[in-house]
N, C-alpha and C positions, 0 to 999 in steps of 0.2 A: 333613420340611418340603419342600413342593413349590414349585418355581419355575416360574411360568407361562410364562416366555419360552422354555422348552425343550419344552413340550407334555407331554401325558399319556403318549405312547409312550416318550419318554426316561425318564420316571419309572418306567414298568413295567420297562424294561431295568435301571435302577438297583436296583429291588427284587429282580430276578432275580440281579443281580450279587452282592448280599449273601449269597444262599443258596448260592453256589458254595463247596464245601468246600476244594478244593485252592488253596493260596495262590498258587502259580505261575500256575495257570490263571486265577484271579481277577484277578491283576495284569495279565496279558496282555489279558483282556477289558476291563479298566478303561482301558487305553491305546486300545483300539479305540473304546470309548465316548467318550473324550475327543475323538478325531478326528471322530466323528459330531456331537458337540456343537459342534465348531468349524465344521462345514459348515452348521449351521443358521443361523449368523450370519457369513456370509462377508465382510461389510463391516467387521467389527471389525479393528482394526489388529493385526498380528502382533507378537509380542514376548514377553519373559519375563513381564511383568506380566499380559498377557492369558492366557498359559498357566497362570500361577498362579491367576488368577481361575477358570478352567475346573475346575481341581482342587478349589478351594474350593467351587465350586458342586456338584461331584460329592459331596464329603463332606457338604455341607448336605442335599442331596436324599436321601442315605442315612441321614439322622438320626445322623450321626457313628458309624455302626456299621461302615463300610467299613474293612477292614484290608488294605492293599496296600502294595507298595513304590513309592511315588510320589516324583517328584523334588522335591516341596515338602512341608513338614510340614502336617498338617491344622490348620485354624483352631480357635480356642478356642470352645467352645459359648457361653461367657459373652459373647463379643463380638457374637453375633447379636442384632439388635434393640436394641442399645445406642445411645442417641442421642449424637451428637458434642457436644463442648463448644461452647457458644454463643460466637461471636466478637463482641465488642462493636464497634459502629460508632461511630467517633469523628467527630463532626460539627464539632469545632474551634470550636464556638460561632459558626457562620456566620450573618451577618446576612442574606445573600441566598443561599439554598441553591441556587437555580437557576443561579448563576454558578459554584459549586464552589470547592473549596479551591485548585486549581491557579491560578485567576485571581487569588486573593489573593496567592499566591506571586509571580506576575508583577508585581503592583502593588508588592510589597516590593522586587523587583528594579529596577523603574523608579525608585522613590524613591531607591535607593542610587546611581544614576548621577550623575556630576558634570557631564557635558557637557549643556548645555541643549538642543542639537539632538537628541541621543540620547533625552533625556527626552521631548521633544515627539513624536518618532517612536514611542517605546514607548507613550506615553499614547494616541496616535491608534490604534495597533494594538489596544490593550486596549479602548478605547471601541467600536470597530467590532465586536470580538468579543463584548462585552457586549450589543450591540444584537441580534446574531444569536441569542445565548442567550435573551435576553428574548422574542424572537419565537417561539422554539421551545417555550417553556414557558408562554406566555400567549397568549390569543386575540387580544388587541389588539396592534397594532404599537407598538413603543417609539419615541417621539420623542427627539430629541437632548437636550432639556432633562432628561428623566427619566434617561437614561443618564449624563449629566454629574453629576447630583445623586447617583446611586448611586456613581459613581466617586469623588466627593468624600467620601462617607461611608466607603467601603471604604479609601481612602487616608488617612483621618483628616486631611485637609487637606494632605497631603504633595504632591499634584499639582495644587494650586489654580492655580499659575502656568501650568501646561501646559493646564489646562482653559480658562482665559481666553484663552490663545493659540489654542486650537482654535476658540473662539467667534469670534475676530477673523479669523484667517487660514485656518481650515478644517483638515480632516484632512490628515495627511501620508501619501500613498499609498506607503508603503514598509514592509517587514517589519523588525522589530527584529533586529539582529545584534550579536554581541559587538564587532565592529569595523566601522567605516564607511569607505568609500573616498571620502568627500566632502571638499571643501575647506572646512573649518570656519573658516578665517580666523584660526586660532591660538587655543589656550587654550580657555576655556569661553565665548567670546563668542557662539557659535552662528551666526555670520554665514556667508553663502555656502553655502546648503544645497542646492546643485545638484550632483547626482552626474554624474560623467563616465564613462560606460560606452562601451567600444569594441565595436561590433557588426560590425566588419570581420573576416572570417576571417583567421587568421594565415598560412594557406597560399596565399591568393589573391595573385598577383603584382600589383605596382603597375602603374598604367597606363603609366608611363614604362619599366618593365622588360619589358613585353610585346614579343614579337617583331613587328617591323614587317611590313606586307604587302609581298609581292614587287612590284618595279616592273614597268613595261610590257614591257621587253626580256626580263626573266626569264619572264614569262607567255607571251610569244610563243615563246620557246625551248622551254618545256614543251609548248605546243600542237603545235609542229613535230615534236618527238620522239614525241608520241603518234600523229600521223598517219603517221610513218615506220613505226611498229610495227604499226598497225592499218589502214593505208590511209586514203584520203580518206573523209570522211563521205558517206554516201549520202543523196540527196535523193529521198524517195519521191514527192513531187509531180511532179518532172521525169521520173522513171522511168515514172510512170503516164501522163503526157502523151505520152511518146515511144511507149509501147506503143499508145496510142490512135491516134496518127498513123500508125504502121505498119499498123494494121488498116484505116485509111481508104485508105491507098495501095494495099493489096491489092485492096480493093473497086473 
């Protein structure tokens, strides 16, 4: 059996390899041929599985006539060309396949929540996700009424209150999480849905803790110390004028 990915020259070498009488020499040449086959596909990942595949291909190209001391047992001739078992695709009786099963799982999770604010946030997140899925699988853009109706059908009425709240108050721009840091006003009332996040870095010192600017006396003392070390500052404009005056006096 020929394998096209290795070319006709490799097949000729395999045919010659089978004709070698000495087993030791035949095994040695088989290892050399395996390395040559490896160089033909350098982009393949290295590993035991890939090396095993090379030896299987060598046995297949030899028509299972090759008898060498290989690190892997030869494959079974009956396994060649055998079709794998068909894996059934479970659709879970989806009403809207373009939304997928995972979205239905998210809807079930939203229905199981007891906090009204969390249910509102989760329903908003799901509705916006459904809108993006609908646009990806259909030519027409989905309006909110279509998405709300689909969400009502998928939830079997379990999110009707949240859908009506979205219609009145709009979507809640927040991703659902297992825990919320909002002040819900206690219990399941759902009041006070404003999150308080701190954007101030923890390592930044407070304004009152920052070091104050040096006063005028301290600045003058630093300036005097600098002049004692480096001398008085030079004034290029005065030096140029004095040089010009000296030249005029000479003239």
